N, C-alpha and C positions, 0 to 999 in steps of 0.2 A: 387716521387712516389705518386700516387693518393690515394684516400680514399679506404680502404679495409674493408668491413663490416665483422662482425664476421661470423664464419661458420654457415651455415643454414639460413642466412639472405640475401635476394636479394639486389643487389645494387640498388640505387634509380632509375637509368635510365632503369632498367628492370622491375620495379614494374608495375603489371597489364598486362604485355606482356607474351605471351606463348613462351617458348624457347625449341623446341624439343618435343619429345614424353613424355607424362605424366609418372610419376613414377609408377612402377608396371605393365606396359604394356609390352607385349612380342611379338616377331615376330615369327610365327610358319611356315613360308614359307618353310623351309627345311623339316619339318615334312610332309607337304602336298606333296612336291616333291617326298618324299620316298613312300607315299601312291599311288600316280599316277604312279610312276615307277613300283611298285609292281603289280598294276592292268594291266599295259601295258605288263608286262613280266610274268604273272602268269602261262602261259602254255608253256613257253620256258625253257626247261631243261638245256640248255647251257648258259643261261644268268648269268652273274656274277654280283651280287648285289654290288653297290658302298659302302654300309655300312651295319651293322647289322640290323638297323631299316628297310631298304629297303628289306632285306631278310625276316624279319618278316611279312611285308606287302605283300610280294610275296606269302608267305605261306598262309596267311589269305585269299588273293584273290583267291588262288587255291581252297579253300573250299567254299567261298561265293562270287563269282565274281559279280553276279547281285546285291547283297545287297551293296557291296562296291561301285559299279558304281552308284547306286541310291543315296547313301549317299554323294559321292563326287559331283554329279550333284546338289543335293539339297543345298549343301554348296558352290556352284559356284567355285569348284576347278577344274572342267574339262572344 
């Protein structure tokens, strides 16, 4: 068995190299998908939301469709 460094210490061969996403970063792609789904279906009464978050975005887009569209376009989500 090779050298095993203590927990929290990088092995020498990985020192100075980035391996994967930095700690503390998150991926919000699913949240943006729910917002876009809500905007696309805000006026469709028969649409069944895929999850509660999408239902919330659909309701929000029903009240403020232009504002939500502007916000999603400004953040390059559309």
